[in-house]
C-alpha positions in Angstrom: 0.0 0.0 0.0 1.2 3.5 -0.8 2.1 6.1 1.9 -1.1 8.1 1.3 -3.3 8.9 4.3 -7.1 9.3 4.1 -8.6 11.9 6.4 -12.2 11.4 7.7 -14.9 13.6 8.9 -17.2 11.8 11.4 -20.9 12.6 11.6 -22.4 11.1 14.8 -20.5 10.8 18.1 -22.8 8.2 19.8 -22.0 4.6 20.6 -21.0 3.4 17.1 -19.4 6.7 16.3 -17.1 6.2 19.2 -16.2 2.6 18.1 -15.2 3.8 14.7 -13.4 6.8 15.9 -11.2 4.7 18.2 -10.4 2.4 15.2 -9.4 5.3 13.1 -7.4 7.1 15.8 -5.7 4.1 17.4 -5.7 1.1 15.1 -5.4 2.4 11.5 -2.3 4.4 10.7 -3.4 5.0 7.1 -6.4 7.0 8.3 -6.8 10.3 10.3 -9.7 12.2 11.7 -10.0 15.8 10.7 -13.3 16.7 12.4 -16.3 15.3 14.1 -19.9 16.7 14.3 -22.9 15.7 16.3 -26.3 17.4 17.1 -25.1 16.9 20.7 -22.0 19.1 20.7 -21.0 17.8 24.2 -20.8 14.3 22.8 -18.7 15.5 19.9 -16.4 17.4 22.2 -15.9 14.4 24.4 -15.1 12.1 21.5 -12.7 14.7 20.1 -10.8 14.8 23.4 -10.8 11.1 23.7 -9.4 10.4 20.2 -7.4 13.6 19.6 -9.6 14.9 16.9 -8.5 18.5 16.2 -11.9 20.1 15.4 -15.5 19.8 16.4 -17.6 21.0 13.4 -20.8 22.9 13.9 -22.6 20.8 11.3 -22.3 18.0 8.7 -22.3 20.8 6.0 -19.0 22.1 7.5 -17.5 18.7 7.2 -18.7 18.3 3.6 -17.2 21.7 2.7 -13.7 20.9 4.1 -11.3 20.2 1.1 -8.9 18.2 3.3 -11.5 15.6 4.2 -11.5 12.8 1.7 -14.2 10.5 3.3 -17.0 10.8 5.7 -18.1 8.3 8.3 -21.9 8.5 8.8 -22.8 7.2 12.3 -25.9 9.4 13.0 -29.5 8.1 13.4 -30.9 5.9 10.6 -33.4 8.5 9.5 -30.5 10.8 8.5 -28.4 8.4 6.5 -29.8 8.7 3.0 -29.9 12.5 3.0 -26.3 12.7 4.3 -25.1 10.2 1.7 -26.6 12.4 -1.0 -25.0 15.5 0.4 -21.6 13.8 0.8 -21.7 12.4 -2.7 -22.5 15.9 -4.1 -19.5 17.2 -2.2 -17.2 14.6 -3.7 -16.6 12.7 -0.5 -16.2 8.9 -0.3 -18.7 7.5 2.2 -18.8 4.9 4.9 -22.3 4.7 6.3 -23.7 2.6 9.1 -26.6 0.3 8.2 -29.2 0.6 7.0 -29.0 3.4 4.4 -32.7 4.0 5.0 -35.9 2.3 6.0 -37.4 3.3 2.6 -36.3 1.7 -0.7 -37.1 5.0 -2.5 -34.7 6.9 -0.3 -32.0 4.2 -0.7 -32.4 4.4 -4.5 -32.0 8.2 -4.5 -28.9 7.9 -2.3 -27.3 5.2 -4.4 -28.1 7.2 -7.6 -26.3 10.2 -6.1 -23.3 8.1 -5.3 -23.1 6.7 -8.8 -23.5 10.1 -10.4 -20.7 11.6 -8.2 -18.4 8.7 -8.9 -17.5 8.3 -5.2 -17.1 5.1 -3.2 -19.7 3.9 -0.7 -19.4 1.1 1.9 -22.2 0.2 4.3 -21.4 -1.1 7.8 -22.3 -4.8 7.7 -19.3 -5.6 9.9 -20.1 -9.2 10.6 -18.8 -10.1 7.1 -15.3 -9.3 8.5 -15.6 -11.6 11.5 -13.1 -14.5 11.2 -15.6 -17.1 12.3 -18.1 -16.1 9.7 -15.4 -15.7 7.0 -14.5 -19.3 7.7 -18.1 -20.4 7.2 -18.3 -18.6 3.9 -15.0 -20.2 2.8 -16.3 -23.6 3.5 -19.3 -22.9 1.2 -17.5 -21.1 -1.6 -14.7 -23.7 -1.8 -17.0 -26.6 -1.9 -15.5 -28.0 1.3 -19.0 -29.0 2.7 -20.5 -29.6 -0.7 -23.8 -28.2 -1.9 -25.5 -26.2 1.0 -28.9 -27.6 2.1 -29.7 -25.9 5.3 -28.5 -22.7 7.1 -29.3 -21.6 10.6 -28.3 -18.2 12.1 -28.9 -17.4 15.8 -28.6 -13.8 16.9 -29.8 -12.8 20.3 -29.0 -9.6 22.3 -28.2 -9.7 26.0 -30.8 -7.1 26.8 -33.3 -4.9 24.9 -32.4 -1.5 23.7 -33.9 1.7 25.2 -37.5 2.1 23.9 -36.7 5.6 22.7 -34.4 3.9 20.2 -37.0 1.6 18.6 -39.0 4.2 16.5 -36.2 5.7 14.4 -34.4 2.3 14.2 -37.2 0.6 12.2 -37.6 -2.2 14.8 -36.5 -5.8 15.0 -36.5 -6.8 11.3 -35.0 -3.5 9.9 -32.5 -2.9 12.7 -31.5 -6.1 14.4 -32.2 -8.9 12.0 -31.0 -6.9 9.0 -27.5 -8.0 10.0 -28.6 -11.7 9.7 -30.3 -11.1 6.4 -27.0 -9.8 5.1 -25.1 -12.7 6.6 -27.5 -15.2 5.0 -26.6 -13.9 1.5 -22.9 -13.6 2.4 -22.5 -17.1 4.0 -24.5 -19.0 1.4 -23.3 -17.0 -1.7 -26.9 -17.2 -2.8 -30.0 -14.9 -3.1 -33.2 -15.3 -1.2 -36.5 -15.4 -3.1 -39.1 -15.8 -0.4 -39.4 -15.4 3.4 -41.9 -16.5 6.0 -41.8 -14.8 9.4 -43.3 -15.5 12.8 -42.8 -12.9 15.5 -44.1 -12.2 18.9 -43.6 -10.3 22.2 -42.0 -12.5 24.9 -39.6 -10.3 26.7 -41.4 -7.1 27.4 -45.0 -6.0 26.6 -43.8 -2.5 25.9 -42.6 -3.8 22.5 -46.3 -4.3 21.5 -47.0 -0.7 22.4 -44.2 0.4 20.1 -45.6 -1.7 17.3 -42.6 -4.0 17.3 -41.5 -7.5 18.4 -38.8 -8.8 20.6 -38.7 -12.4 19.4 -38.8 -13.7 15.8 -38.0 -16.6 13.5 -37.8 -16.2 9.7 -37.6 -19.0 7.1 -35.7 -18.2 4.0 -36.0 -19.9 0.6 -32.9 -19.5 -1.6 -32.8 -19.5 -5.4 -30.8 -22.7 -5.2 -33.5 -24.5 -3.3 -31.6 -24.4 0.0 -33.6 -23.4 3.2 -32.4 -21.1 5.9 -33.7 -20.0 9.3 -32.9 -17.0 11.4 -33.9 -16.6 15.0 -33.6 -13.4 17.0 -34.4 -12.4 20.5 -33.9 -9.1 22.3 -32.9 -10.9 25.5 -30.5 -13.8 26.2 -29.8 -13.8 29.9 -26.4 -15.5 29.4 -24.9 -12.9 27.0 -24.6 -12.1 23.3 -25.6 -15.2 21.4 -24.1 -15.2 17.9 -23.9 -18.6 16.1 -24.3 -20.0 12.6 -24.4 -23.5 11.0 -24.6 -24.6 7.4 -25.3 -28.3 6.4 -24.1 -29.4 3.0 -24.0 -32.5 0.9 -20.5 -33.4 2.2 -20.7 -32.2 5.8 -21.4 -29.1 7.9 -19.7 -26.1 9.4 -20.7 -24.3 12.5 -19.5 -21.4 14.7 -20.0 -21.0 18.4 -20.1 -17.9 20.6 -16.9 -16.1 21.5 -15.9 -16.1 25.2 -13.5 -13.9 27.1 -11.4 -16.9 27.9 -11.3 -20.7 27.3 -11.1 -21.7 30.9 -13.5 -24.2 32.4 -14.1 -24.7 36.1 -14.9 -28.3 37.3 -16.3 -28.9 40.8 -18.1 -31.7 42.5 -21.6 -31.3 40.9 -21.0 -29.4 37.7 -18.6 -28.0 35.1 -18.9 -24.4 33.9 -17.2 -21.5 32.0 -17.6 -17.8 31.9 -20.5 -16.3 29.8 -20.0 -15.2 26.2 -18.7 -11.8 25.4 -21.5 -9.5 26.5 -22.4 -7.4 23.5 -21.4 -6.4 19.9 -18.8 -3.8 21.0 -16.8 -6.6 22.6 -17.8 -9.5 20.3 -17.1 -7.7 17.0 -14.1 -5.4 18.0 -11.9 -6.8 15.3 -14.5 -6.9 12.6 -15.3 -3.2 13.1 -11.6 -2.4 12.6 -11.3 -4.7 9.6 -14.2 -3.2 7.8 -12.8 0.4 8.1 -9.4 -0.9 7.1 -11.0 -2.4 3.9 -12.8 0.8 3.1 -9.7 2.9 3.7 -7.6 0.7 1.4 -10.3 0.7 -1.3 -10.3 4.5 -1.4 -6.5 4.9 -1.3 -5.9 2.1 -3.9 -9.0 3.0 -6.0 -10.6 -0.4 -5.9 -14.2 -1.5 -5.2 -15.5 -1.5 -1.6 -16.3 -5.0 -0.2 -19.9 -4.1 0.8 -21.6 -2.1 -1.9 -24.7 0.0 -2.0 -26.4 -2.8 -3.8 -25.4 -5.2 -1.0 -26.9 -2.8 1.5 -30.3 -2.6 -0.3 -31.1 -6.3 -0.4 -31.3 -6.8 3.4 -33.8 -4.0 3.6 -36.0 -5.7 1.0 -35.7 -8.9 3.0 -36.7 -7.0 6.2 -39.7 -5.4 4.6 -40.8 -8.8 3.2 -40.4 -10.3 6.6 -42.6 -7.7 8.3 -45.2 -8.1 5.5 -45.1 -11.9 6.1 -45.6 -11.5 9.8 -48.5 -9.0 9.4 -50.2 -11.1 6.7 -49.4 -14.5 8.1 -48.1 -15.9 4.8 -44.9 -16.4 2.8 -43.8 -13.3 0.9 -41.6 -13.2 -2.2 -39.0 -10.5 -2.2 -40.3 -9.2 -5.5 -43.6 -8.3 -3.8 -42.0 -5.5 -1.9 -39.4 -4.6 -4.5 -41.7 -3.9 -7.4 
């Protein structure tokens, strides 16, 4: 790689903004942070102090106008993503945006059209593609190591529900939480989904019903190849962050287990036990967050395609909308029903 350095402007200084800022500041020498902006200026100032960011910008527009900033990192709320992508593209900035681009396919299409018209690069933050466990699963499929895939199962369960104020702008379980698993289904199987059938309910907290959302769901996926997949999500797993996957093929299977803070096991008279899994995504996916930003930075500096494109980011939203339609109408839904 050349000696070039890519300078970022960060929009959004919340939880995920902090994760990415720490990667850029402390783990990625090819990148620098020129400025950060947030509607909560105190949050931006705190992040700037923590990561040595030289400037707190008054607005996203100030970041877009800075000629020294080559790329923007969009970590603001979901409802702002598409508009910020359009503005960044028109300003000629390369873009890394957290998922999803929007809850609306029309907004996504406008944002992607702006990116294409400007000729800038876009990568969307589906970080689990960069996890070493899941990369190994994909390798077993693409290499033919386990033969023709028949069945896929993804388990993704959070240790505790998010604040209820978060649910509305997020789009809910299918569009915010399970969207990662919809992306992983395509990534791991190397195949496209044609139809989904969802069953969802409220098991953890009745407040989810009041919010028009669910806290527990299972979705069956029918792939073009004929393979069948299942995804199960829960907003609460008392033992920690539950992240597993398995694919059964004609020659065998491959499976991943949870990651733990250590491999020690305690054996006493009446039972054997180990410590719980890593508690949440910030601990579980630390390396994958760093690797996705590294991949984006290299793609910009070396002028090559980003590994998670705008098109990649659109399909999981279609799957999520189809899943919600399936749950609401109690029937299987083809993806082309919501992507007409």
